C-alpha positions as CSV (number, residue, x, y, z in Angstrom):
1,M,-28.2,32.4,-7.0
2,P,-27.0,31.3,-10.9
3,G,-23.2,30.7,-10.1
4,L,-22.8,30.5,-6.7
5,E,-22.4,26.4,-6.5
6,L,-19.3,27.8,-8.9
7,L,-18.3,29.2,-5.9
8,M,-18.8,26.3,-2.7
9,P,-16.1,23.6,-2.7
10,T,-16.9,20.1,-3.7
11,H,-17.2,18.2,-1.1
12,I,-14.2,16.2,-2.6
13,E,-12.8,19.7,-2.1
14,V,-13.2,19.7,1.8
15,L,-12.6,15.6,1.6
16,E,-8.8,17.0,0.6
17,A,-8.5,19.8,2.5
18,E,-9.6,18.0,5.5
19,V,-6.5,15.7,4.6
20,L,-4.6,17.7,3.7
21,N,-4.2,18.6,7.5
22,L,-4.1,15.5,9.3
23,P,-0.8,14.5,10.5
24,T,2.2,13.4,7.9
25,A,1.2,9.1,9.9
26,E,-2.1,10.5,9.5
27,R,-1.6,10.6,5.4
28,S,-0.3,7.8,5.1
29,R,-2.6,5.2,6.8
30,L,-5.2,6.5,5.1
31,L,-3.4,6.1,1.9
32,E,-2.2,2.7,2.2
33,R,-6.9,2.5,3.2
34,L,-7.0,4.4,0.5
35,I,-5.4,1.5,-2.3
36,A,-5.5,-0.9,-0.8
37,S,-9.7,-0.7,-1.1
38,L,-8.3,-0.4,-5.2
39,D,-6.8,-3.8,-4.9
40,V,-10.1,-6.2,-5.8
41,D,-9.1,-7.9,-8.1
42,P,-10.6,-11.6,-6.8
43,E,-7.7,-12.9,-9.4
44,I,-4.3,-10.5,-7.8
45,E,-5.8,-11.2,-4.4
46,E,-5.7,-15.7,-5.2
47,A,-2.2,-15.6,-7.3
48,W,-1.5,-13.1,-3.6
49,V,-2.8,-15.3,-1.3
50,F,-1.4,-18.2,-3.0
51,E,2.5,-16.8,-3.5
52,A,2.3,-16.0,0.9
53,E,1.4,-20.7,1.3
54,K,3.9,-21.0,-1.3
55,R,6.7,-19.3,0.1
56,E,5.6,-20.6,4.3
57,A,5.8,-24.1,3.3
58,E,8.8,-23.2,1.4
59,L,10.1,-21.8,4.5
60,T,8.5,-24.5,7.1
61,S,10.1,-26.9,4.6
62,G,13.3,-25.7,5.0
63,S,14.4,-25.2,1.1
64,V,14.6,-22.4,1.3
65,V,16.4,-20.9,4.9
66,P,15.6,-16.4,5.6
67,I,17.5,-14.4,6.0
68,P,17.8,-10.6,7.9
69,G,16.1,-7.5,5.9
70,D,18.6,-5.9,6.7
71,Q,21.2,-8.3,5.0
72,A,19.1,-9.4,1.9
73,L,18.4,-5.5,1.2
74,S,23.2,-5.2,1.5
75,R,23.0,-7.6,-0.8
76,L,20.8,-5.8,-3.4
77,R,21.7,-2.4,-2.7
78,A,25.9,-3.8,-3.6
79,R,23.8,-6.1,-7.1
80,F,22.8,-2.8,-8.6
81,K,25.1,0.3,-7.3
């Protein structure tokens, strides 16, 4: 029947409706995984690994001193008020 396909939801529309019915925490987890799946640029991944290893080495050597996260956030809030 011509035009019937216009009335039927597409696969993506069905999937979207199902996802929107998930609890918030599950939608958030799915969103994180979908975003992570887009970050497949090897140069970007290599840069993140390099940065993480550099920071770990700085902490291990004692050239930088870690501060608690709440203290770091307080400093940032005060700085950017």
